[in-house]
Structure formats: C-alpha cells, structure tokens
C-alpha positions, 0 to 999 in steps of 0.5 A: 240586615242589608239585602242585594239591592243595598236597601236595608230589611227587617226580619221577624219570625213567629215560630210554633204558631198553633195554627196550620200553615194552610190557614195562615196562608189564606190570611198572609196571601192578602197582605203581600205588598202592603204598607205595614200599617194598613196590613195591621189595620186590615188584620184587626178586622179579619175573622180568621183566627190566624190573623192575630199571629200575623199581626203580632209578627208584623208589629214585632217586625215594625217595632224592631225596625223603629227601635234598632234601625231608626226607621219611620213606621209609615215608610215601611212596606211588606216585601216578604211575608211566608207561612212554612209548616212547623212540627205536627203533633200526633195523638188520637182517640178511640173509635167505634169497634176497637178503631183508633182515630188519629188527631193531627195538631199542626203548627207553622212558622210566620216570617215577615221581612219588611223594607223601607220605601219612601213615599 
C-alpha cells in the first residue's frame, strides 16, 4: 500500500482484543515512533496484559513487510499505532436486595502501520 509521500506502508489490524482500548493505549503510547524490532523487545518485558496482543500485531506487520514487500526488518518504523474501541459485551450479576450489578466486557481493535526508514 502506497501512502501520500510515495513511501510504502504496511498495515496490520488485530480485531476484537479482549482488553479495553484505554488499557491498550497505555501500552501503545510508549511505542510511537520506535523501530519495530525495538518495540517488540520493550513489549517482551512489559507487565501489562495488553502488551501481548500489541506485540502480536507488530510482529504480524513485520512478517507481512518481509514476506510480501521484501523490506528488511531492521528498517521498519512504527509510523501509526492506535487502539479503537470494539464492541462491548454486556452481562451482569445479581446483587443484594434484588439489585442488578451490570458488568461490561470491553474489547478493542489495534491498528499498526509500519513504514520503511533507511538508517
């Protein structure tokens, strides 16, 4: 896929991740502008649960860039990464005195765009 500047971009999307978009944003805010391999190294040591699906999405974009476009892994940089809200599953449990306690199970969609930047 070619963007407006003439350089190629590689996009990967991970949908219906079972973590809220707010929690995923805490992880991805630390990765913007990093080289993709460095971002994967940082994510390996992050304690947040959302780090695993973010790493999976970046690894997928890297594999796509390598396999489909022939880019080198070392040259790929995260140019755009975002977590959007996915659908919310609604459930609940019954509380004391006949009350109902709603439980919202939120999900998110993670989008990663990599561009080639020569060193």
